[in-house]
TIMI-2910 file (N, C-alpha, C, CB; in pm, 1 decimal, decimal comma, always signed):
<rs>
+----------+----------+----------+----------+----------+----------+----------+----------+----------+----------+----------+----------+------+
!      n_x !      n_y !      n_z !     ca_x !     ca_y !     ca_z !      c_x !      c_y !      c_z !     cb_x !     cb_y !     cb_z ! resn !
+----------+----------+----------+----------+----------+----------+----------+----------+----------+----------+----------+----------+------+
!  +4283,0 ! +17298,1 !  +3729,6 !  +4286,0 ! +17148,1 !  +3768,9 !  +4329,9 ! +17057,6 !  +3964,8 !  +4414,4 ! +17105,1 !  +3648,6 !  Ala !
!  +4436,5 ! +17158,1 !  +3918,9 !  +4499,0 ! +17147,9 !  +4084,5 !  +4372,3 ! +17193,5 !  +4200,0 !  +4653,9 ! +17281,7 !  +4107,0 !  Ser !
!  +4301,4 ! +17308,1 !  +4174,2 !  +4217,8 ! +17396,4 !  +4280,0 !  +4103,7 ! +17287,8 !  +4278,9 !  +4165,7 ! +17576,1 !  +4229,1 !  Phe !
!  +4094,8 ! +17233,2 !  +4184,3 !  +3964,2 ! +17119,3 !  +4201,5 !  +4000,0 ! +17011,3 !  +4289,8 !  +3918,6 ! +17042,1 !  +4057,5 !  Lys !
!  +4135,6 ! +16959,4 !  +4213,2 !  +4177,9 ! +16820,0 !  +4321,2 !  +4160,2 ! +16870,1 !  +4476,9 !  +4369,6 ! +16763,3 !  +4300,3 !  Leu !
!  +4181,2 ! +16968,2 !  +4512,9 !  +4196,3 ! +17004,0 !  +4635,8 !  +4073,0 ! +17015,1 !  +4657,5 !  +4275,1 ! +17108,5 !  +4667,1 !  Ala !
!  +3974,6 ! +17018,6 !  +4626,9 !  +3856,8 ! +17078,1 !  +4703,3 !  +3761,6 ! +16954,2 !  +4716,2 !  +3781,7 ! +17212,5 !  +4621,6 !  Ser !
!  +3807,9 ! +16826,1 !  +4691,8 !  +3720,8 ! +16737,8 !  +4721,3 !  +3734,3 ! +16675,7 !  +4881,5 !  +3735,7 ! +16637,6 !  +4612,9 !  Phe !
!  +3599,3 ! +16702,4 !  +4895,4 !  +3556,3 ! +16628,7 !  +5059,2 !  +3632,4 ! +16514,0 !  +5092,3 !  +3395,5 ! +16568,0 !  +5073,0 !  Pro !
!  +3615,1 ! +16501,0 !  +5225,7 !  +3657,7 ! +16335,7 !  +5301,5 !  +3616,8 ! +16214,1 !  +5199,5 !  +3552,0 ! +16300,3 !  +5469,4 !  Pro !
!  +3640,0 ! +16100,3 !  +5164,2 !  +3537,7 ! +15975,9 !  +5137,5 !  +3435,1 ! +15964,4 !  +5209,7 !  +3589,0 ! +15852,6 !  +5150,8 !  Ile !
!  +3328,7 ! +15951,5 !  +5156,4 !  +3205,4 ! +15847,1 !  +5125,2 !  +3214,1 ! +15767,1 !  +5083,6 !  +3119,9 ! +15862,7 !  +5067,2 !  Gln !
!  +3201,3 ! +15738,1 !  +4945,9 !  +3190,7 ! +15601,5 !  +4878,0 !  +3301,2 ! +15568,8 !  +4750,1 !  +3036,0 ! +15593,2 !  +4818,5 !  Ser !
!  +3308,0 ! +15445,9 !  +4705,2 !  +3426,9 ! +15469,1 !  +4580,3 !  +3358,3 ! +15399,9 !  +4451,4 !  +3599,4 ! +15380,3 !  +4617,7 !  Val !
!  +3458,6 ! +15469,8 !  +4382,1 !  +3364,3 ! +15435,0 !  +4213,1 !  +3483,8 ! +15293,9 !  +4189,5 !  +3380,4 ! +15622,2 !  +4028,0 !  Asn !
!  +3441,6 ! +15199,9 !  +4043,0 !  +3506,4 ! +15131,1 !  +4035,1 !  +3493,1 ! +15064,1 !  +3878,2 !  +3490,5 ! +15068,4 !  +4146,1 !  Gln !
!  +3588,9 ! +15050,6 !  +3806,2 !  +3705,5 ! +15039,2 !  +3664,2 !  +3504,3 ! +14958,0 !  +3656,5 !  +3947,2 ! +14905,1 !  +3656,2 !  Thr !
!  +3524,2 ! +14926,5 !  +3546,3 !  +3442,6 ! +14731,0 !  +3495,3 !  +3563,5 ! +14663,8 !  +3533,8 !  +3394,7 ! +14673,9 !  +3275,9 !  Pro !
!  +3484,1 ! +14551,0 !  +3531,6 !  +3543,0 ! +14450,2 !  +3621,3 !  +3618,4 ! +14449,8 !  +3751,2 !  +3611,9 ! +14398,4 !  +3558,0 !  Ser !
!  +3564,1 ! +14557,1 !  +3783,8 !  +3652,6 ! +14560,7 !  +3949,2 !  +3759,3 ! +14587,2 !  +4019,1 !  +3669,3 ! +14481,6 !  +3993,9 !  Thr !
!  +3838,3 ! +14589,9 !  +3854,4 !  +3963,0 ! +14578,9 !  +3828,0 !  +4021,1 ! +14750,2 !  +3955,0 !  +3984,2 ! +14581,4 !  +3616,1 !  Val !
!  +3936,9 ! +14843,3 !  +3965,3 !  +4052,6 ! +14944,1 !  +4103,3 !  +3946,6 ! +14999,9 !  +4133,6 !  +4202,8 ! +15077,0 !  +4065,5 !  Leu !
!  +3922,7 ! +15048,0 !  +4247,9 !  +3864,4 ! +15122,9 !  +4360,7 !  +3915,8 ! +15267,8 !  +4367,8 !  +3895,6 ! +15051,0 !  +4492,6 !  Tyr !
!  +3813,2 ! +15398,9 !  +4347,9 !  +3914,1 ! +15498,4 !  +4358,3 !  +3765,2 ! +15585,7 !  +4377,9 !  +4045,8 ! +15528,2 !  +4216,0 !  Phe !
!  +3839,5 ! +15715,6 !  +4450,0 !  +3752,7 ! +15850,5 !  +4509,7 !  +3734,0 ! +15898,7 !  +4381,0 !  +3831,6 ! +15972,6 !  +4622,9 !  Ser !
!  +3632,4 ! +16001,5 !  +4436,2 !  +3515,2 ! +16092,1 !  +4347,5 !  +3682,6 ! +16140,1 !  +4266,7 !  +3376,0 ! +16259,4 !  +4462,1 !  Asp !
!  +3773,3 ! +16192,3 !  +4331,9 !  +3863,7 ! +16345,9 !  +4321,8 !  +3935,8 ! +16209,6 !  +4280,0 !  +3921,5 ! +16489,0 !  +4474,9 !  Gly !
!  +4011,2 ! +16080,8 !  +4236,2 !  +4124,4 ! +16050,0 !  +4142,9 !  +4021,7 ! +15954,9 !  +4043,2 !  +4278,0 ! +15962,4 !  +4225,0 !  Val !
!  +3922,8 ! +15962,7 !  +4044,8 !  +3806,0 ! +15965,0 !  +3900,2 !  +3812,6 ! +16117,2 !  +3759,6 !  +3609,7 ! +15985,2 !  +3997,9 !  Glu !
!  +3802,8 ! +16199,4 !  +3905,4 !  +3858,0 ! +16318,0 !  +3809,5 !  +3964,7 ! +16346,9 !  +3782,5 !  +3834,1 ! +16420,8 !  +3834,1 !  Tyr !
!  +4067,1 ! +16344,7 !  +3893,3 !  +4187,3 ! +16341,7 !  +3818,4 !  +4275,8 ! +16232,8 !  +3694,1 !  +4253,1 ! +16350,5 !  +3917,7 !  Leu !
!  +4169,7 ! +16102,6 !  +3686,6 !  +4187,0 ! +15992,6 !  +3583,1 !  +4157,4 ! +16051,2 !  +3486,2 !  +4115,4 ! +15870,9 !  +3589,7 !  Gly !
!  +4051,6 ! +16132,6 !  +3476,2 !  +3990,5 ! +16191,2 !  +3315,8 !  +4012,9 ! +16314,0 !  +3294,4 !  +3836,1 ! +16186,7 !  +3287,7 !  Trp !
!  +4024,2 ! +16361,1 !  +3388,3 !  +4082,9 ! +16510,0 !  +3366,8 !  +4223,5 ! +16508,6 !  +3315,3 !  +4085,1 ! +16595,4 !  +3504,9 !  Glu !
!  +4316,3 ! +16515,4 !  +3393,5 !  +4451,3 ! +16505,8 !  +3381,5 !  +4510,0 ! +16384,3 !  +3344,2 !  +4502,6 ! +16540,8 !  +3487,1 !  Cys !
!  +4413,7 ! +16285,7 !  +3317,4 !  +4525,5 ! +16196,4 !  +3168,3 !  +4624,3 ! +16083,2 !  +3261,7 !  +4682,5 ! +16353,6 !  +3055,4 !  Lys !
!  +4551,1 ! +16082,8 !  +3376,5 !  +4607,0 ! +15953,6 !  +3459,1 !  +4505,4 ! +15813,5 !  +3472,9 !  +4636,6 ! +16009,3 !  +3620,8 !  Ala !
!  +4418,5 ! +15772,9 !  +3358,6 !  +4336,7 ! +15684,0 !  +3413,4 !  +4405,4 ! +15539,8 !  +3337,1 !  +4167,6 ! +15725,9 !  +3381,5 !  Met !
!  +4515,3 ! +15566,5 !  +3243,7 !  +4534,8 ! +15412,5 !  +3220,4 !  +4685,0 ! +15475,3 !  +3319,5 !  +4545,0 ! +15322,6 !  +3011,6 !  Arg !
!  +4685,0 ! +15550,9 !  +3353,2 !  +4853,2 ! +15494,7 !  +3420,7 !  +4792,6 ! +15397,3 !  +3557,1 !  +4987,8 ! +15673,0 !  +3500,7 !  Thr !
!  +4724,2 ! +15462,1 !  +3567,5 !  +4616,8 ! +15400,5 !  +3835,8 !  +4610,9 ! +15273,6 !  +3704,4 !  +4313,5 ! +15525,7 !  +3982,1 !  Leu !
!  +4554,1 ! +15233,7 !  +3634,6 !  +4462,9 ! +15049,1 !  +3532,0 !  +4608,6 ! +15009,8 !  +3509,8 !  +4332,1 ! +15064,4 !  +3308,2 !  Leu !
!  +4744,4 ! +15091,4 !  +3501,7 !  +4854,1 ! +14987,3 !  +3446,4 !  +4921,4 ! +14994,0 !  +3608,4 !  +4976,1 ! +15049,7 !  +3282,2 !  His !
!  +4895,6 ! +15068,8 !  +3679,9 !  +5022,3 ! +15012,9 !  +3844,3 !  +4873,9 ! +14969,3 !  +3950,5 !  +5167,3 ! +15225,3 !  +3960,9 !  Ile !
!  +4827,7 ! +14959,2 !  +3923,9 !  +4740,1 ! +14846,6 !  +4057,9 !  +4740,0 ! +14763,8 !  +4080,5 !  +4640,6 ! +14816,0 !  +4079,7 !  Lys !
!  +4852,0 ! +14633,0 !  +3984,6 !  +4916,2 ! +14543,6 !  +4034,7 !  +5030,4 ! +14588,6 !  +4109,8 !  +4943,2 ! +14463,3 !  +3946,2 !  Pro !
!  +5104,0 ! +14659,9 !  +4135,5 !  +5184,0 ! +14716,3 !  +4171,6 !  +5199,3 ! +14786,2 !  +4321,9 !  +5186,5 ! +14777,4 !  +4083,2 !  Ile !
!  +5034,2 ! +14831,0 !  +4323,4 !  +4979,9 ! +14858,2 !  +4444,8 !  +4947,4 ! +14789,5 !  +4501,6 !  +4909,1 ! +14915,7 !  +4456,2 !  Leu !
!  +4920,4 ! +14670,5 !  +4483,3 !  +4861,4 ! +14521,8 !  +4575,3 !  +5026,7 ! +14433,5 !  +4583,9 !  +4698,6 ! +14393,6 !  +4449,2 !  Glu !
!  +5084,9 ! +14490,4 !  +4564,7 !  +5227,1 ! +14413,3 !  +4582,1 !  +5244,0 ! +14475,2 !  +4712,4 !  +5363,7 ! +14442,3 !  +4462,5 !  Ile !
!  +5287,7 ! +14616,9 !  +4692,5 !  +5370,9 ! +14687,1 !  +4741,6 !  +5284,2 ! +14665,7 !  +4830,4 !  +5422,6 ! +14806,4 !  +4696,3 !  Leu !
!  +5151,2 ! +14715,5 !  +4877,7 !  +5128,9 ! +14773,0 !  +4989,1 !  +5158,4 ! +14652,9 !  +5138,0 !  +4972,5 ! +14832,0 !  +4966,0 !  Val !
!  +5222,3 ! +14574,3 !  +5047,8 !  +5179,8 ! +14484,4 !  +5227,7 !  +5297,6 ! +14504,0 !  +5278,0 !  +5138,9 ! +14286,9 !  +5245,9 !  Asp !
!  +5407,8 ! +14522,1 !  +5198,5 !  +5524,1 ! +14624,6 !  +5284,8 !  +5527,9 ! +14734,9 !  +5335,8 !  +5613,2 ! +14655,9 !  +5233,7 !  Asp !
!  +5377,0 ! +14805,4 !  +5355,1 !  +5351,8 ! +14880,1 !  +5448,3 !  +5313,1 ! +14852,7 !  +5589,7 !  +5281,9 ! +14937,7 !  +5403,9 !  Thr !
!  +5270,7 ! +15010,7 !  +5670,3 !  +5178,2 ! +14952,1 !  +5694,6 !  +5000,6 ! +14968,3 !  +5659,8 !  +5212,2 ! +14954,0 !  +5796,7 !  Glu !
!  +4921,7 ! +14931,4 !  +5599,5 !  +4852,7 ! +14922,6 !  +5510,9 !  +4780,2 ! +15034,6 !  +5485,8 !  +4793,6 ! +14829,6 !  +5522,9 !  Gly !
!  +4898,2 ! +15167,4 !  +5449,5 !  +4927,3 ! +15269,8 !  +5330,7 !  +5058,0 ! +15267,0 !  +5277,9 !  +4906,7 ! +15410,9 !  +5370,3 !  Val !
!  +5005,2 ! +15320,0 !  +5150,1 !  +5082,7 ! +15353,1 !  +5075,6 !  +5068,3 ! +15407,3 !  +4965,0 !  +5132,2 ! +15286,4 !  +5065,9 !  Leu !
!  +5198,9 ! +15547,0 !  +4924,1 !  +5119,4 ! +15680,8 !  +4895,9 !  +5211,7 ! +15625,8 !  +4747,6 !  +5149,1 ! +15870,4 !  +5006,6 !  His !
!  +5171,1 ! +15745,2 !  +4695,3 !  +5264,7 ! +15717,0 !  +4554,2 !  +5213,0 ! +15869,2 !  +4518,6 !  +5214,7 ! +15556,8 !  +4418,9 !  Ile !
!  +5337,2 ! +15938,6 !  +4440,6 !  +5332,5 ! +16004,9 !  +4358,1 !  +5375,4 ! +16025,6 !  +4183,5 !  +5364,1 ! +16056,7 !  +4422,9 !  Thr !
!  +5207,5 ! +16056,9 !  +4109,1 !  +5317,7 ! +16114,9 !  +4025,5 !  +5322,4 ! +16205,9 !  +3986,3 !  +5346,6 ! +16075,9 !  +3942,4 !  Leu !
!  +5398,9 ! +16244,1 !  +3830,8 !  +5552,1 ! +16312,2 !  +3777,9 !  +5496,9 ! +16355,1 !  +3607,9 !  +5723,3 ! +16158,9 !  +3779,6 !  Glu !
!  +5512,8 ! +16425,4 !  +3599,8 !  +5518,2 ! +16471,8 !  +3448,4 !  +5587,6 ! +16387,1 !  +3419,8 !  +5566,1 ! +16604,3 !  +3399,2 !  Lys !
!  +5660,2 ! +16295,6 !  +3329,3 !  +5777,0 ! +16326,4 !  +3214,1 !  +5805,2 ! +16364,2 !  +3122,3 !  +5819,1 ! +16280,1 !  +3177,6 !  Cys !
!  +5899,6 ! +16495,2 !  +3175,0 !  +5986,3 ! +16597,7 !  +3035,8 !  +5971,7 ! +16547,2 !  +2906,3 !  +6161,8 ! +16606,1 !  +3043,5 !  Asp !
!  +6037,6 ! +16396,4 !  +2908,2 !  +5975,9 ! +16353,6 !  +2742,7 !  +5931,3 ! +16236,9 !  +2774,6 !  +6085,4 ! +16338,0 !  +2600,6 !  Thr !
!  +5814,5 ! +16255,0 !  +2778,1 !  +5607,4 ! +16216,7 !  +2760,7 !  +5664,1 ! +16104,6 !  +2884,7 !  +5498,0 ! +16111,8 !  +2535,9 !  Gly !
!  +5512,7 ! +16092,5 !  +2884,1 !  +5504,9 ! +15969,3 !  +2975,1 !  +5446,0 ! +16043,4 !  +3109,6 !  +5668,1 ! +15884,3 !  +2999,8 !  Gly !
!  +5466,5 ! +15889,4 !  +3243,2 !  +5450,3 ! +16006,0 !  +3366,7 !  +5564,5 ! +15861,4 !  +3429,7 !  +5232,5 ! +16062,3 !  +3466,8 !  Thr !
!  +5600,9 ! +15928,5 !  +3515,8 !  +5710,8 ! +15874,7 !  +3600,0 !  +5585,2 ! +15917,8 !  +3752,7 !  +5910,0 ! +15980,2 !  +3577,1 !  Asn !
!  +5592,6 ! +15743,7 !  +3889,5 !  +5519,0 ! +15686,1 !  +3944,6 !  +5616,8 ! +15674,1 !  +4080,0 !  +5465,8 ! +15570,5 !  +3864,7 !  Ile !
!  +5645,9 ! +15674,4 !  +4167,7 !  +5717,5 ! +15702,0 !  +4290,9 !  +5632,8 ! +15648,3 !  +4412,3 !  +5746,0 ! +15858,1 !  +4303,9 !  Phe !
!  +5678,8 ! +15502,0 !  +4516,6 !  +5566,4 ! +15451,9 !  +4561,3 !  +5663,6 ! +15488,1 !  +4693,7 !  +5498,0 ! +15291,9 !  +4510,3 !  Phe !
!  +5608,4 ! +15513,2 !  +4790,1 !  +5680,1 ! +15480,4 !  +4948,8 !  +5559,2 ! +15499,3 !  +5068,1 !  +5826,6 ! +15613,1 !  +4989,6 !  Glu !
!  +5606,9 ! +15443,0 !  +5174,6 !  +5521,6 ! +15383,9 !  +5269,3 !  +5542,6 ! +15550,5 !  +5374,5 !  +5590,0 ! +15196,5 !  +5341,8 !  Asn !
!  +5498,8 ! +15498,6 !  +5489,3 !  +5414,0 ! +15642,9 !  +5543,3 !  +5574,3 ! +15682,6 !  +5624,9 !  +5223,0 ! +15612,6 !  +5684,3 !  Ser !
!  +5637,1 ! +15623,1 !  +5631,2 !  +5757,7 ! +15671,3 !  +5679,0 !  +5824,6 ! +15745,2 !  +5551,3 !  +5846,4 ! +15550,3 !  +5742,1 !  Asp !
!  +5776,3 ! +15784,4 !  +5442,9 !  +5877,8 ! +15836,7 !  +5341,4 !  +5966,9 ! +15736,0 !  +5258,3 !  +5972,0 ! +15924,3 !  +5415,4 !  Gly !
!  +5991,7 ! +15608,8 !  +5289,2 !  +6121,6 ! +15544,2 !  +5247,3 !  +6040,3 ! +15475,7 !  +5091,9 !  +6197,6 ! +15407,0 !  +5389,9 !  Val !
!  +6166,1 ! +15500,5 !  +5020,8 !  +6086,5 ! +15551,2 !  +4901,8 !  +6052,5 ! +15318,8 !  +4849,0 !  +6236,5 ! +15706,5 !  +4744,7 !  Ala !
!  +5953,4 ! +15280,9 !  +4823,4 !  +5918,6 ! +15151,4 !  +4764,4 !  +5929,1 ! +15108,3 !  +4615,6 !  +5795,8 ! +15134,9 !  +4794,7 !  Leu !
!  +5987,4 ! +15216,2 !  +4533,7 !  +5987,0 ! +15117,8 !  +4418,8 !  +5951,6 ! +15272,8 !  +4343,4 !  +5859,0 ! +14954,6 !  +4414,9 !  Gly !
!  +5917,9 ! +15270,2 !  +4172,1 !  +5939,5 ! +15325,4 !  +4110,6 !  +5894,4 ! +15302,4 !  +3970,0 !  +6029,7 ! +15335,3 !  +4139,9 !  Glu !
!  +5823,8 ! +15358,7 !  +3892,9 !  +5799,4 ! +15315,0 !  +3782,6 !  +5781,1 ! +15430,6 !  +3616,3 !  +5678,9 ! +15239,6 !  +3831,0 !  Asp !
!  +5731,1 ! +15361,7 !  +3534,4 !  +5742,5 ! +15514,5 !  +3445,8 !  +5697,5 ! +15425,1 !  +3350,4 !  +5904,3 ! +15620,0 !  +3413,0 !  Val !
!  +5526,6 ! +15546,2 !  +3292,6 !  +5443,7 ! +15423,9 !  +3209,2 !  +5443,4 ! +15537,0 !  +3038,3 !  +5220,1 ! +15375,6 !  +3309,1 !  Tyr !
!  +5539,3 ! +15488,6 !  +2979,8 !  +5515,6 ! +15611,1 !  +2874,2 !  +5382,5 ! +15568,8 !  +2761,4 !  +5680,6 ! +15637,1 !  +2774,2 !  Glu !
!  +5324,7 ! +15526,2 !  +2797,0 !  +5177,9 ! +15609,2 !  +2706,8 !  +5099,4 ! +15627,5 !  +2716,5 !  +5122,7 ! +15597,0 !  +2628,0 !  Lys !
!  +5123,8 ! +15728,2 !  +2827,2 !  +4991,7 ! +15831,0 !  +2899,2 !  +5070,8 ! +16002,3 !  +2982,4 !  +4895,9 ! +15699,6 !  +3074,3 !  Glu !
!  +5097,9 ! +16060,5 !  +2940,7 !  +5121,4 ! +16177,0 !  +2987,9 !  +5070,5 ! +16289,8 !  +3035,9 !  +5160,7 ! +16202,7 !  +2938,9 !  Thr !
!  +5074,4 ! +16222,1 !  +3159,6 !  +4972,5 ! +16328,4 !  +3263,2 !  +5031,2 ! +16473,7 !  +3269,1 !  +4966,9 ! +16271,3 !  +3441,4 !  Phe !
!  +4907,8 ! +16534,0 !  +3290,1 !  +4892,5 ! +16705,9 !  +3249,6 !  +4944,2 ! +16761,5 !  +3355,2 !  +4736,9 ! +16776,2 !  +3226,3 !  Leu !
!  +4947,5 ! +16699,5 !  +3511,8 !  +5017,7 ! +16800,6 !  +3604,3 !  +5123,4 ! +16793,7 !  +3625,2 !  +4984,5 ! +16813,3 !  +3710,6 !  Leu !
!  +5210,6 ! +16865,0 !  +3683,8 !  +5335,6 ! +16864,9 !  +3739,2 !  +5385,6 ! +16763,1 !  +3812,0 !  +5346,7 ! +16956,9 !  +3805,4 !  Asp !
!  +5267,9 ! +16748,2 !  +3942,7 !  +5246,0 ! +16634,8 !  +3996,1 !  +5164,9 ! +16659,5 !  +4082,2 !  +5342,0 ! +16571,2 !  +4036,6 !  Ser !
!  +5110,6 ! +16503,9 !  +4117,1 !  +4991,1 ! +16517,1 !  +4252,5 !  +5083,9 ! +16347,1 !  +4368,5 !  +4730,0 ! +16462,6 !  +4155,5 !  Ile !
!  +5037,4 ! +16388,8 !  +4478,9 !  +4990,6 ! +16238,9 !  +4545,7 !  +4890,0 ! +16248,2 !  +4582,0 !  +5053,9 ! +16178,1 !  +4654,4 !  Lys !
!  +4882,0 ! +16072,3 !  +4599,1 !  +4735,3 ! +16012,4 !  +4628,0 !  +4832,1 ! +15901,8 !  +4752,1 !  +4624,5 ! +15915,7 !  +4449,0 !  Leu !
!  +4714,1 ! +15820,3 !  +4736,4 !  +4737,4 ! +15745,0 !  +4851,8 !  +4612,5 ! +15572,4 !  +4825,8 !  +4690,7 ! +15876,0 !  +5009,7 !  Met !
!  +4684,7 ! +15484,6 !  +4877,5 !  +4608,0 ! +15350,9 !  +4906,6 !  +4609,1 ! +15298,5 !  +4933,4 !  +4575,9 ! +15291,1 !  +4884,3 !  Tyr !
!  +4456,0 ! +15195,4 !  +5050,2 !  +4442,8 ! +15165,5 !  +5152,1 !  +4340,2 ! +15103,7 !  +5146,9 !  +4453,2 ! +15243,2 !  +5226,0 !  Met !
!  +4323,7 ! +14979,9 !  +5214,5 !  +4202,7 ! +14837,6 !  +5197,0 !  +4188,9 ! +14855,9 !  +5033,0 !  +4003,7 ! +14861,1 !  +5300,0 !  Phe !
!  +4271,0 ! +14869,6 !  +4939,5 !  +4198,0 ! +14842,8 !  +4799,0 !  +4185,4 ! +15019,1 !  +4748,6 !  +4011,1 ! +14743,4 !  +4823,5 !  Gly !
!  +4166,2 ! +15136,9 !  +4803,6 !  +4098,6 ! +15188,8 !  +4737,6 !  +4183,1 ! +15312,2 !  +4731,3 !  +3968,9 ! +15186,6 !  +4777,8 !  Thr !
!  +4224,9 ! +15394,7 !  +4648,2 !  +4312,8 ! +15490,5 !  +4561,7 !  +4249,7 ! +15639,4 !  +4576,0 !  +4313,7 ! +15440,0 !  +4393,5 !  Leu !
!  +4281,3 ! +15689,7 !  +4682,7 !  +4207,3 ! +15868,5 !  +4701,5 !  +4338,0 ! +15958,7 !  +4705,7 !  +4099,9 ! +15905,1 !  +4884,9 !  Phe !
!  +4255,1 ! +16050,9 !  +4688,5 !  +4341,6 ! +16180,0 !  +4724,6 !  +4387,0 ! +16204,5 !  +4882,5 !  +4252,5 ! +16310,1 !  +4681,7 !  Leu !
!  +4484,2 ! +16255,8 !  +4916,8 !  +4543,1 ! +16207,2 !  +5058,3 !  +4408,9 ! +16346,0 !  +5128,1 !  +4783,3 ! +16239,1 !  +5091,3 !  Pro !
!  +4328,1 ! +16462,5 !  +5069,9 !  +4266,0 ! +16525,3 !  +5063,3 !  +4123,9 ! +16468,6 !  +5160,9 !  +4274,0 ! +16550,8 !  +4934,3 !  Asn !
!  +4133,3 ! +16341,9 !  +5093,8 !  +3977,3 ! +16312,6 !  +5083,4 !  +3956,3 ! +16177,0 !  +5179,1 !  +3924,6 ! +16281,0 !  +4905,9 !  Glu !
!  +4117,5 ! +16148,6 !  +5275,4 !  +4120,1 ! +16030,9 !  +5365,5 !  +3972,8 ! +16043,3 !  +5529,1 !  +4320,0 ! +16037,1 !  +5429,0 !  Tyr !
!  +3953,1 ! +15937,4 !  +5529,2 !  +3820,4 ! +15959,2 !  +5629,8 !  +3859,8 ! +15885,3 !  +5739,4 !  +3666,4 ! +15903,7 !  +5575,4 !  Ser !
!  +3913,8 ! +15945,6 !  +5841,4 !  +3891,9 ! +15792,3 !  +5895,8 !  +3769,1 ! +15713,3 !  +5925,5 !  +3947,2 ! +15783,0 !  +6010,4 !  Tyr !
!  +3679,0 ! +15778,8 !  +5999,6 !  +3536,8 ! +15716,5 !  +5974,7 !  +3526,3 ! +15631,3 !  +5864,3 !  +3433,9 ! +15817,2 !  +5953,5 !  Gln !
!  +3549,4 ! +15684,1 !  +5759,0 !  +3524,9 ! +15567,9 !  +5624,2 !  +3585,8 ! +15419,4 !  +5610,6 !  +3585,4 ! +15631,9 !  +5492,6 !  Trp !
!  +3734,6 ! +15472,8 !  +5643,4 !  +3807,2 ! +15313,6 !  +5693,2 !  +3812,3 ! +15255,6 !  +5789,2 !  +3918,0 ! +15293,7 !  +5689,3 !  Phe !
!  +3781,8 ! +15291,7 !  +5886,3 !  +3756,0 ! +15198,2 !  +5969,3 !  +3612,8 ! +15108,0 !  +6007,2 !  +3795,7 ! +15257,3 !  +6060,4 !  Phe !
!  +3534,1 ! +15200,2 !  +5933,4 !  +3419,2 ! +15148,2 !  +5901,2 !  +3465,2 ! +15012,7 !  +5808,2 !  +3326,3 ! +15262,9 !  +5828,5 !  Lys !
!  +3570,3 ! +15044,2 !  +5718,1 !  +3565,7 ! +14961,6 !  +5551,7 !  +3636,4 ! +14786,6 !  +5675,8 !  +3754,2 ! +15074,5 !  +5351,4 !  Lys !
!  +3678,1 ! +14859,4 !  +5796,6 !  +3833,0 ! +14741,7 !  +5841,8 !  +3696,6 ! +14675,3 !  +5891,4 !  +4011,4 ! +14791,5 !  +5994,2 !  Val !
!  +3539,7 ! +14737,6 !  +5999,0 !  +3474,8 ! +14658,0 !  +6046,6 !  +3410,8 ! +14587,5 !  +5965,6 !  +3415,4 ! +14699,4 !  +6120,6 !  Leu !
!  +3422,6 ! +14602,1 !  +5842,4 !  +3316,1 ! +14489,5 !  +5697,5 !  +3398,2 ! +14424,1 !  +5703,7 !  +3270,6 ! +14526,4 !  +5517,4 !  Asp !
!  +3547,3 ! +14407,7 !  +5746,5 !  +3585,4 ! +14289,2 !  +5637,5 !  +3536,6 ! +14145,8 !  +5726,1 !  +3785,8 ! +14288,1 !  +5593,2 !  Arg !
+----------+----------+----------+----------+----------+----------+----------+----------+----------+----------+----------+----------+------+
</rs>
């Protein structure tokens, strides 16, 4: 799964959960369903919206498998300053850890970042 996640190209479109709860990239969709993280990602959505205001528009998220079950979630700004952490005990992440990014309401893998796509999103606002 790690190799597949690293192979996703820069973002060109987004997916969404029903009722537009969360916008996410193709890589995050794969991660959510194949690595048991979708419920965790939906759980942290309100946290993402609050914490992104404490950044310069980019929030960095790390998901880690918890040894006792569940998923540890860590939030940082672009300078690596910790903004908070959480534990979601209802779903155990299958990978040891992975980093994600949240920007303009969209969750994506770092290798999916596309300056052109996000710049266009800013202009569309």
